[in-house]
KENUSE-60068 format. One record per residue (C-alpha): residue number from 1; residue in one letter; chain; x, y, z. Coordinates in nm, 3 decimals. Last residue first. Layout:
N
[NUM; A; A; [X; Y; Z]],
...
//
This chain:
169
[169; Q; A; [1.859; 0.279; -1.982]],
[168; T; A; [1.635; 0.107; -1.727]],
[167; S; A; [1.542; -0.252; -1.888]],
[166; G; A; [1.790; -0.472; -1.859]],
[165; N; A; [1.562; -0.738; -1.696]],
[164; G; A; [1.623; -1.038; -1.466]],
[163; E; A; [1.595; -0.941; -1.156]],
[162; K; A; [1.929; -1.034; -1.070]],
[161; R; A; [2.063; -0.872; -1.386]],
[160; E; A; [1.917; -0.540; -1.278]],
[159; V; A; [2.037; -0.509; -1.004]],
[158; E; A; [2.438; -0.537; -1.092]],
[157; M; A; [2.382; -0.331; -1.419]],
[156; V; A; [2.265; -0.091; -1.149]],
[155; L; A; [2.547; -0.127; -0.944]],
[154; G; A; [2.727; -0.168; -1.207]],
[153; N; A; [2.591; 0.184; -1.380]],
[152; V; A; [2.648; 0.367; -1.024]],
[151; K; A; [3.018; 0.219; -0.933]],
[150; S; A; [3.205; 0.532; -1.219]],
[149; T; A; [3.027; 0.788; -1.005]],
[148; M; A; [3.215; 0.729; -0.745]],
[147; M; A; [3.116; 0.607; -0.444]],
[146; H; A; [3.340; 0.568; -0.112]],
[145; G; A; [3.119; 0.335; 0.087]],
[144; Y; A; [2.829; 0.184; -0.056]],
[143; F; A; [2.581; 0.085; 0.226]],
[142; T; A; [2.385; -0.220; 0.218]],
[141; E; A; [2.016; -0.178; 0.340]],
[140; T; A; [1.795; -0.491; 0.414]],
[139; S; A; [1.412; -0.431; 0.533]],
[138; D; A; [1.264; -0.511; 0.138]],
[137; Q; A; [1.560; -0.391; -0.106]],
[136; R; A; [1.731; -0.054; 0.021]],
[135; V; A; [1.998; 0.032; -0.125]],
[134; V; A; [2.277; 0.346; 0.043]],
[133; V; A; [2.512; 0.609; -0.108]],
[132; V; A; [2.740; 0.714; 0.088]],
[131; P; A; [3.030; 1.027; -0.006]],
[130; A; A; [3.141; 0.956; 0.233]],
[129; L; A; [3.313; 0.621; 0.417]],
[128; A; A; [3.420; 0.807; 0.713]],
[127; C; A; [3.069; 1.009; 0.780]],
[126; C; A; [2.917; 0.686; 0.783]],
[125; G; A; [2.624; 0.834; 0.962]],
[124; V; A; [2.364; 0.827; 0.747]],
[123; C; A; [2.338; 1.165; 0.678]],
[122; A; A; [2.085; 1.427; 0.472]],
[121; V; A; [1.898; 1.170; 0.250]],
[120; K; A; [1.869; 1.232; -0.086]],
[119; E; A; [1.564; 0.989; -0.303]],
[118; L; A; [1.638; 0.795; -0.600]],
[117; S; A; [1.360; 0.462; -0.596]],
[116; F; A; [1.431; 0.198; -0.849]],
[115; L; A; [1.268; -0.098; -1.009]],
[114; R; A; [0.906; 0.045; -1.073]],
[113; D; A; [0.920; -0.031; -1.411]],
[112; S; A; [0.856; 0.388; -1.409]],
[111; T; A; [1.149; 0.381; -1.227]],
[110; T; A; [1.067; 0.637; -0.932]],
[109; G; A; [1.092; 0.995; -0.820]],
[108; G; A; [1.189; 1.132; -0.504]],
[107; E; A; [1.498; 1.266; -0.744]],
[106; K; A; [1.493; 1.322; -1.061]],
[105; I; A; [1.430; 1.016; -1.303]],
[104; G; A; [1.620; 0.861; -1.562]],
[103; L; A; [1.828; 0.601; -1.382]],
[102; R; A; [2.161; 0.675; -1.532]],
[101; R; A; [2.069; 1.047; -1.571]],
[100; E; A; [1.991; 1.054; -1.223]],
[99; W; A; [2.216; 0.855; -1.069]],
[98; E; A; [2.473; 1.006; -1.188]],
[97; E; A; [2.367; 1.370; -1.102]],
[96; L; A; [2.349; 1.247; -0.727]],
[95; I; A; [2.674; 1.087; -0.740]],
[94; V; A; [2.767; 1.425; -0.877]],
[93; Y; A; [2.627; 1.610; -0.554]],
[92; S; A; [2.759; 1.307; -0.326]],
[91; R; A; [3.066; 1.583; -0.401]],
[90; K; A; [3.288; 1.488; -0.108]],
[89; V; A; [3.255; 1.741; 0.067]],
[88; H; A; [2.876; 1.618; 0.024]],
[87; C; A; [2.919; 1.335; 0.181]],
[86; A; A; [3.164; 1.480; 0.492]],
[85; T; A; [2.852; 1.787; 0.498]],
[84; G; A; [2.500; 1.515; 0.459]],
[83; T; A; [2.427; 1.476; 0.064]],
[82; C; A; [2.404; 1.042; 0.194]],
[81; V; A; [2.186; 0.932; -0.177]],
[80; K; A; [1.872; 0.681; -0.087]],
[79; V; A; [1.850; 0.473; -0.372]],
[78; Q; A; [1.555; 0.226; -0.300]],
[77; Y; A; [1.515; -0.071; -0.463]],
[76; K; A; [1.197; -0.184; -0.543]],
[75; G; A; [1.101; 0.123; -0.685]],
[74; P; A; [0.943; 0.407; -0.419]],
[73; P; A; [0.561; 0.396; -0.376]],
[72; T; A; [0.410; 0.763; -0.488]],
[71; L; A; [0.291; 1.054; -0.217]],
[70; R; A; [0.642; 0.981; -0.039]],
[69; F; A; [0.632; 1.209; 0.293]],
[68; Q; A; [0.967; 1.249; 0.500]],
[67; N; A; [0.882; 1.591; 0.318]],
[66; Y; A; [0.678; 1.708; 0.527]],
[65; F; A; [0.483; 1.956; 0.339]],
[64; T; A; [0.348; 1.793; 0.149]],
[63; A; A; [0.140; 1.532; 0.339]],
[62; V; A; [0.071; 1.836; 0.566]],
[61; G; A; [-0.155; 1.947; 0.268]],
[60; Y; A; [-0.217; 1.622; 0.174]],
[59; V; A; [-0.383; 1.570; 0.556]],
[58; E; A; [-0.584; 1.925; 0.532]],
[57; G; A; [-0.696; 1.899; 0.179]],
[56; V; A; [-0.901; 1.596; 0.329]],
[55; P; A; [-1.085; 1.785; 0.490]],
[54; V; A; [-1.063; 1.694; 0.873]],
[53; S; A; [-1.284; 1.425; 1.072]],
[52; L; A; [-1.006; 1.302; 1.231]],
[51; Y; A; [-1.095; 0.898; 1.119]],
[50; K; A; [-1.212; 1.051; 0.755]],
[49; A; A; [-0.941; 1.262; 0.697]],
[48; V; A; [-0.752; 0.907; 0.792]],
[47; E; A; [-0.918; 0.699; 0.533]],
[46; E; A; [-0.921; 1.013; 0.282]],
[45; M; A; [-0.498; 0.964; 0.354]],
[44; G; A; [-0.491; 0.582; 0.341]],
[43; W; A; [-0.708; 0.646; -0.022]],
[42; P; A; [-0.446; 0.805; -0.138]],
[41; P; A; [-0.166; 0.632; -0.088]],
[40; L; A; [0.122; 0.753; 0.158]],
[39; Y; A; [0.463; 0.577; 0.063]],
[38; G; A; [0.662; 0.235; 0.261]],
[37; F; A; [0.294; 0.122; 0.298]],
[36; L; A; [0.307; -0.013; 0.642]],
[35; A; A; [0.592; 0.218; 0.766]],
[34; Q; A; [0.354; 0.540; 0.576]],
[33; M; A; [0.060; 0.450; 0.752]],
[32; S; A; [0.263; 0.503; 1.013]],
[31; Q; A; [0.469; 0.804; 0.958]],
[30; L; A; [0.082; 0.956; 0.820]],
[29; M; A; [-0.109; 0.860; 1.118]],
[28; P; A; [0.189; 0.963; 1.342]],
[27; I; A; [0.172; 1.356; 1.226]],
[26; L; A; [-0.252; 1.344; 1.199]],
[25; N; A; [-0.249; 1.284; 1.609]],
[24; T; A; [-0.249; 1.618; 1.703]],
[23; R; A; [-0.553; 1.640; 1.477]],
[22; Q; A; [-0.803; 1.396; 1.777]],
[21; P; A; [-0.945; 1.111; 1.672]],
[20; E; A; [-0.712; 0.848; 1.989]],
[19; F; A; [-0.439; 0.614; 1.716]],
[18; S; A; [-0.400; 0.234; 1.775]],
[17; K; A; [-0.706; 0.230; 1.554]],
[16; L; A; [-0.537; 0.422; 1.239]],
[15; S; A; [-0.289; 0.134; 1.276]],
[14; R; A; [-0.631; -0.133; 1.242]],
[13; E; A; [-0.775; 0.046; 0.980]],
[12; L; A; [-0.455; 0.038; 0.794]],
[11; Q; A; [-0.372; -0.326; 0.827]],
[10; L; A; [-0.777; -0.393; 0.713]],
[9; R; A; [-0.694; -0.115; 0.435]],
[8; A; A; [-0.454; -0.287; 0.306]],
[7; E; A; [-0.590; -0.703; 0.330]],
[6; K; A; [-0.910; -0.567; 0.118]],
[5; D; A; [-0.728; -0.399; -0.100]],
[4; E; A; [-0.462; -0.779; -0.180]],
[3; A; A; [-0.830; -0.908; -0.173]],
[2; E; A; [-0.894; -0.709; -0.472]],
[1; M; A; [-1.230; -0.453; -0.407]],
//
């Protein structure tokens, strides 16, 4: 086992021990794991199942039922397109389609180089700036208000230039 894997497993173990091993803690445990890793790795869900003494299928069932949980690692840059009422009225769904086209992935997906992931979110609380896109890198979120399809390509190119690659379509 690689040192990185071992450290991740120790982090999860510490996190799980902060919960009583009761079935009612399943969702908070999954939320905690996702906060640690950015998604729910399969080995982590197996550990949760063991800790709670429940079938791993039950853990997967909960993880796939709630759309708050990710089963794949997010990209380094997590693009979130607001689809709340104000943004929807301002055609955020067209912005989402442009991100999908430009990145070559569907909503909920991650580019093959793991540089970008794309998701829609219910509301980011910036209705006066609708439509809004949030780009998260590490713990920093940058808000782009009054978003237009013509701005998508520029944002992608800016990230690619910063990262020193131009591989995304």
